[in-house]
N, C-alpha and C positions, 0 to 999 in steps of 0.2 A: 450672815454676810456682815463683814465688818464695815464700819463707817467709811474707811478709806476705799474699800471695794465698791461701796455704793456710789462714792464720789467719782471714781474713775470708770465705773461701769463694768468692771471685770472682776471675777473672783480672784483673790490672792491665793497662790499656791506656795507651799513651802518648797525650798530647794530640795533636790534629791538627797537622801541620806548617803553616807559613805558606802554602805552596803548596797544600796540601790545603784549607785554609780558603778561599783565593782561588778554587780550583776549585769549591767548593760555592757560593760567592757568585755566580760566573759562571753556574753552572747555574740558580740561582734567578732571577737577573736575566734570563737568556735566556728562561726560561719565562714570566716576566712580560711581557717584550717581545713574545713571540709572541702572548700573549693580547691585549695592547694593539693590536697590528697587526691581528689578526683583528677586534677590536671596531671599530677605525677603519674597516676595509673594510666591515663590516656597516652602520655608520652612514652611510658615503658612499653605499652602494647604496640604502639606504632613503631617504636624502635625494633622490637622483636620481629614484627612483620617486615620491616625494611631490611633487616639483616637476613631473614629467610629468603626474600626476593633477591638480594645481592648474591647469596650463595647459589640460588637456582639459576640466575642469569650469568654468573661468573664475572660480573663487572659492577661498577657503581650504578645505582638505579635512580631513575626519576620517579616522580609521583605517578606519572602515566604507567611506567613499568610496574609499580606496586599495584596499581588498580588492575592492570592487565594480568597480573599474577594470580588474581582470584580465580578459584576453580569453578565457582558457580556465580550466577547473577546475584543471588542472595548475599554471597560473601562480598562481591564487588560493591553492592549497595551499602553493606555494613561498613566497609572500608571508607567509602565516600562520606558516610555519616560521621565516622571518627575524625576524618580530616576536617570536615565542616566544624565539628565541635572544637577541634584544636585551633582553627583559624578564627573562630568566634571569640576566643579568649577565655 
């Protein structure tokens, strides 16, 4: 421990190196990209489902219509989960 560290009571740490800084930025950008790709996939799936329901009903549909278009309870629950994920951001 350096003399200054002993005086102020905390160990001194060197600032991050440029490569460490870049590594942190890459990690943050990678996490943001994964979130964006997941959201894009979610939107694409819900759009496909909405279009299918629109064709089946022959008119513009609401969320209730989309949920009611599910053929099974399991599918309806899956659709509800997709919508929850979308609305959660």
